[in-house]
ZAMISE-351169 format. One line per 3 residues: their letters; for each residue x, y, z of C-alpha. Coordinates in steps of 0.05 Angstrom, whole numbers. Example, Ala and Ser with C-alpha at 12.3 -4.5 7.8 and 13.67 -1.06 7.14 Angstrom:
2
as	246,-90,156; 273,-21,143
This chain:
492
msd	-1264,-79,83; -1199,-112,58; -1203,-176,18
fdl	-1143,-204,57; -1130,-212,131; -1056,-201,118
tvr	-1016,-179,58; -941,-181,49; -924,-133,-8
nar	-862,-115,-49; -828,-181,-35; -774,-222,-69
ivt	-811,-287,-59; -761,-345,-57; -781,-418,-55
ads	-741,-481,-68; -761,-477,-141; -767,-403,-160
evt	-756,-330,-145; -808,-278,-164; -825,-207,-144
gdi	-896,-196,-118; -946,-197,-62; -975,-251,-17
gvr	-1048,-247,6; -1070,-287,66; -1140,-305,89
get	-1146,-336,156; -1089,-385,165; -1073,-399,92
iaq	-1044,-365,31; -1100,-343,-14; -1063,-310,-71
vgq	-993,-296,-96; -988,-242,-149; -974,-170,-168
gla	-1010,-110,-140; -1054,-145,-88; -1099,-102,-46
pgr	-1072,-82,23; -1091,-130,78; -1124,-116,144
idi	-1053,-125,168; -1007,-97,115; -932,-110,115
daq	-885,-78,65; -825,-124,53; -790,-67,18
ggf	-759,-112,-35; -730,-161,16; -731,-236,13
vip	-795,-271,36; -786,-346,46; -826,-404,75
ggi	-824,-411,150; -767,-455,174; -779,-527,193
dsh	-730,-558,243; -742,-632,236; -691,-655,289
chi	-692,-621,357; -700,-644,429; -751,-608,472
eql	-773,-625,542; -741,-693,534; -707,-738,585
ssm	-641,-766,559; -621,-839,564; -576,-817,622
gvm	-636,-790,660; -621,-717,647; -677,-670,628
cad	-658,-621,573; -659,-547,591; -716,-526,545
nwl	-790,-539,555; -840,-529,499; -849,-455,515
tat	-776,-434,516; -757,-478,457; -812,-455,411
qsa	-800,-382,429; -728,-391,411; -746,-426,346
afg	-793,-370,326; -740,-316,337; -695,-357,291
gtt	-745,-360,234; -772,-430,248; -848,-438,247
tvm	-853,-514,255; -811,-558,302; -806,-633,300
pfa	-778,-659,366; -785,-729,397; -835,-765,441
aqh	-783,-811,472; -800,-881,495; -751,-906,547
rgd	-745,-978,569; -811,-1001,599; -851,-941,574
slr	-916,-946,536; -907,-912,469; -980,-891,469
tvt	-975,-859,538; -910,-824,523; -939,-794,460
rdy	-1004,-773,492; -969,-737,549; -919,-704,502
las	-972,-677,456; -1012,-651,516; -952,-613,541
aar	-940,-583,472; -1013,-562,467; -1007,-523,532
qav	-941,-488,516; -919,-485,443; -922,-417,409
idy	-911,-445,339; -932,-509,303; -904,-577,320
sph	-905,-648,292; -863,-696,334; -828,-760,315
lil	-825,-820,361; -764,-851,393; -768,-927,399
set	-729,-965,452; -776,-1025,456; -792,-1075,401
daq	-844,-1116,439; -910,-1139,408; -949,-1082,440
tlg	-902,-1028,413; -891,-1055,343; -956,-1092,333
edl	-1006,-1042,360; -981,-975,386; -934,-957,330
pal	-982,-974,272; -1037,-936,307; -994,-874,317
ire	-972,-876,245; -1044,-875,223; -1056,-816,268
git	-1004,-775,230; -938,-788,266; -904,-822,206
sfk	-831,-821,228; -792,-848,286; -720,-853,309
vfm	-678,-912,332; -609,-915,362; -549,-960,347
tyd	-513,-933,408; -527,-913,481; -536,-974,526
rlk	-607,-955,548; -633,-940,479; -595,-981,428
ldd	-627,-1036,386; -589,-1096,360; -591,-1116,287
aql	-650,-1163,295; -690,-1110,330; -673,-1060,276
ldv	-698,-1109,224; -764,-1115,262; -771,-1039,262
fav	-753,-1033,188; -805,-1085,170; -860,-1047,206
aar	-837,-982,173; -839,-1014,104; -908,-1045,117
ega	-940,-983,148; -909,-930,102; -866,-895,153
ltm	-795,-868,155; -742,-893,203; -690,-843,227
vha	-625,-876,251; -572,-851,299; -516,-890,267
enn	-456,-902,312; -425,-969,330; -435,-976,405
dvi	-381,-1029,415; -328,-988,380; -343,-927,423
swi	-345,-968,487; -280,-1004,471; -242,-940,457
arh	-272,-904,517; -254,-961,564; -181,-958,543
lia	-179,-882,547; -208,-880,618; -161,-935,641
agh	-103,-892,618; -130,-832,655; -154,-794,593
vap	-221,-768,619; -224,-695,595; -281,-673,548
kfh	-234,-673,488; -230,-749,492; -304,-753,475
ava	-284,-739,403; -230,-792,406; -278,-845,432
hap	-331,-830,380; -284,-847,323; -305,-833,251
aae	-303,-908,238; -359,-919,289; -405,-874,249
iea	-383,-898,181; -392,-972,197; -460,-961,230
ahr	-485,-919,172; -466,-974,123; -498,-1027,167
aiq	-563,-988,177; -569,-977,102; -558,-1051,88
las	-606,-1074,142; -660,-1027,116; -649,-1056,46
vcd	-670,-1125,71; -740,-1098,78; -735,-1044,23
apv	-750,-995,79; -735,-921,70; -683,-897,120
liv	-655,-830,141; -585,-826,171; -588,-767,219
hvs	-533,-718,240; -481,-740,190; -412,-716,210
tag	-363,-754,167; -345,-759,93; -350,-834,99
aas	-422,-835,122; -440,-783,69; -407,-828,17
aia	-446,-889,41; -511,-849,32; -490,-824,-37
saq	-473,-895,-60; -540,-921,-38; -576,-864,-72
mlg	-539,-878,-137; -566,-949,-135; -637,-922,-126
apv	-644,-940,-53; -692,-897,-11; -637,-869,34
lge	-633,-798,59; -582,-758,98; -582,-700,147
tcp	-529,-656,176; -527,-600,227; -493,-532,239
hyl	-441,-559,288; -413,-607,236; -406,-550,185
llt	-376,-499,233; -343,-533,293; -286,-583,299
add	-260,-631,351; -210,-576,370; -267,-538,403
ldl	-271,-593,456; -198,-583,474; -208,-528,527
pgt	-183,-520,598; -218,-559,653; -288,-581,634
ega	-302,-523,586; -299,-571,527; -362,-605,554
kyc	-401,-548,522; -382,-578,454; -395,-652,469
csp	-447,-682,424; -454,-749,389; -427,-756,337
ppr	-376,-702,355; -352,-647,309; -295,-672,265
daa	-244,-631,226; -239,-581,169; -235,-636,115
sqe	-300,-666,141; -333,-598,139; -315,-589,66
alw	-339,-659,50; -407,-644,82; -414,-577,45
dai	-399,-615,-19; -452,-668,-2; -502,-612,11
rrg	-487,-580,-57; -495,-647,-92; -561,-661,-58
vlk	-536,-721,-20; -553,-688,46; -621,-656,36
lys	-637,-640,108; -604,-588,153; -630,-591,225
sdh	-606,-562,290; -606,-626,331; -619,-576,388
apy	-604,-616,451; -595,-563,506; -563,-582,572
ryd	-540,-529,621; -466,-524,638; -476,-545,710
asg	-494,-606,753; -565,-607,724; -538,-619,654
klp	-469,-624,627; -431,-634,692; -468,-684,737
hgd	-404,-693,778; -378,-622,774; -305,-615,756
att	-295,-690,765; -343,-706,707; -310,-751,656
fkq	-325,-748,581; -368,-810,589; -412,-775,640
van	-424,-710,601; -494,-700,575; -489,-704,499
glp	-518,-647,458; -512,-574,436; -563,-517,434
gle	-575,-488,365; -649,-480,350; -649,-405,342
lrm	-584,-399,303; -597,-455,253; -622,-412,196
pll	-577,-350,207; -515,-394,210; -532,-429,144
yse	-548,-364,109; -484,-330,134; -437,-389,120
gvr	-474,-417,61; -508,-364,19; -464,-304,37
kgr	-400,-344,24; -425,-373,-42; -429,-446,-20
idm	-504,-450,-35; -556,-405,-67; -620,-377,-38
rqf	-664,-431,-67; -620,-484,-36; -624,-446,30
val	-700,-451,28; -698,-524,9; -649,-542,65
tst	-685,-503,120; -758,-515,101; -782,-548,37
nha	-741,-612,39; -765,-623,111; -838,-614,91
kty	-831,-661,32; -790,-713,69; -838,-718,127
gmy	-905,-714,92; -925,-641,104; -916,-612,34
prk	-948,-568,7; -984,-549,71; -915,-530,98
gai	-851,-510,62; -886,-474,4; -911,-405,-15
qpg	-972,-420,-57; -1048,-415,-51; -1074,-466,-1
sda	-1009,-471,38; -1005,-450,110; -984,-377,115
dlv	-916,-392,146; -872,-336,122; -806,-303,141
iwd	-784,-234,117; -709,-245,116; -662,-188,131
adr	-604,-208,86; -557,-153,107; -566,-151,182
trr	-502,-170,218; -501,-191,290; -447,-217,337
vty	-474,-277,373; -479,-275,448; -521,-320,492
sml	-556,-258,521; -589,-245,453; -619,-315,449
hda	-683,-342,478; -670,-415,496; -656,-439,567
agy	-588,-473,556; -549,-417,588; -494,-415,535
tpy	-483,-420,460; -426,-456,426; -425,-400,375
egr	-409,-344,425; -374,-286,391; -386,-311,319
evt	-407,-256,270; -469,-275,230; -499,-238,171
gwp	-572,-251,154; -628,-253,205; -704,-263,206
gvv	-741,-197,212; -816,-214,212; -838,-285,226
inr	-909,-308,210; -941,-375,229; -1009,-393,198
grv	-1023,-319,185; -1005,-297,256; -947,-249,264
vve	-907,-284,318; -842,-243,316; -835,-170,294
nga	-787,-115,315; -751,-163,361; -813,-179,402
lha	-855,-242,409; -929,-235,393; -953,-306,408
gsg	-972,-338,473; -969,-407,503; -1013,-457,467
agr	-1017,-417,402; -982,-471,363; -1018,-530,332
fip	-1003,-604,322; -993,-619,248; -1011,-691,229
rga	-971,-717,171; -982,-760,110; -935,-811,80
pap	-862,-788,78; -834,-773,9; -786,-832,7
vle	-845,-877,20; -885,-847,-37; -826,-848,-85
rra	-797,-917,-70; -796,-972,-121; -841,-1032,-117
pse	-811,-1079,-65; -770,-1137,-90; -797,-1207,-85
raq	-748,-1221,-28; -772,-1159,10; -844,-1181,1
wmr	-827,-1248,30; -792,-1215,89; -852,-1171,103
sif	-900,-1229,100; -857,-1269,147; -854,-1211,196
sla	-929,-1200,192; -941,-1273,206; -894,-1273,266
shr	-927,-1210,293; -995,-1242,287; -972,-1303,326
kns	-942,-1260,381; -1008,-1222,389; -1054,-1282,385
């Protein structure tokens, strides 16, 4: 009888820190041993000298979520996690979204129940906060943080989601006190609304004007403001989906001063531009997301920020809406850019695109690839070393990476429910071959080997920027005590 339930042999094992040649022995759901000449497992996989990397973690994706415009995204938990698995991702981190008037507790309970029924890989959602009432901030949010959901997202734009500066301060104070990480969609709502109003009045309603309305200045100003507001409470903050050099520069400046500020970017900001929205009719709606893709100079600035470690997270921001009246085009051909559902599909292509455009073209190395697609996510969100590592005791989340496989992207080869891909026709080199989640082979030979409900909720500990932050200043301690006193009075 074999000593291991599964063995991956003859592998070039690449982590964020090292590259070694050897074997990986798995017992049950975890890695038991990494070394040379391990005994064959009950399931024995020969990597034939290929790369073996930690399973991908996509820490920013939207699954079975209603938008602020009332549009349900195309993917449910089943289709999204199937697509993620085929793309080399073994853990997804979508959002339990609280809309105005919702109970955060109820939203989260229902969301986790749906995931438990459908997900084929592991999951660990964030929260979206749209309310800052005493029940949400004083009771529900602290309780959910203690139950292992240690990150949440807030918006500075979208009329039905956005928080004002005072509300943001309330949220940052709770995050600082409870040891959680706040993710911020940083765009100045007034700037966007002002430009959009003037564009529409002049008859400029085509999808390409979405990129005009969401001016770079709106993102840059909001990123600066979010960072400064968080600093009032010494609260760690993550600026998500960074698309501009200015926002990346604001993050870099804060980091140089020792502030607990992180940044994330996405495939569409590295590979697409605003020109992709300039298509006949409403075709450009397929490329509308917020913030929008920018230009070639912005792309190069983001690649540079990735290389310098300013932007440590690379996520898909998968937000799939069908190109029809149920999604992108609620008013058919008459849909204006302000009415288009915002978001792009990209869950399955996240890792192949970064490998092809990053590693193959010499922009990043293989260790950086692992860090950007897995390890940094695990560390940032309190899952390391259970996730994002290849070492004894870690979950056996592994991908055998076919570095030389070239594919031309078509929607027909993908497994999400969006109905299209913004990367149609793009040639990609590098693709996941075998994908393993907690010792289970979930994808092999182009076939899925996991059923609905096979995934598991992963509770998380304190995020890395919480663990690593400096002792709070005297001013921040006063601010937290004032907020705690105010919260106590509200609840009494």
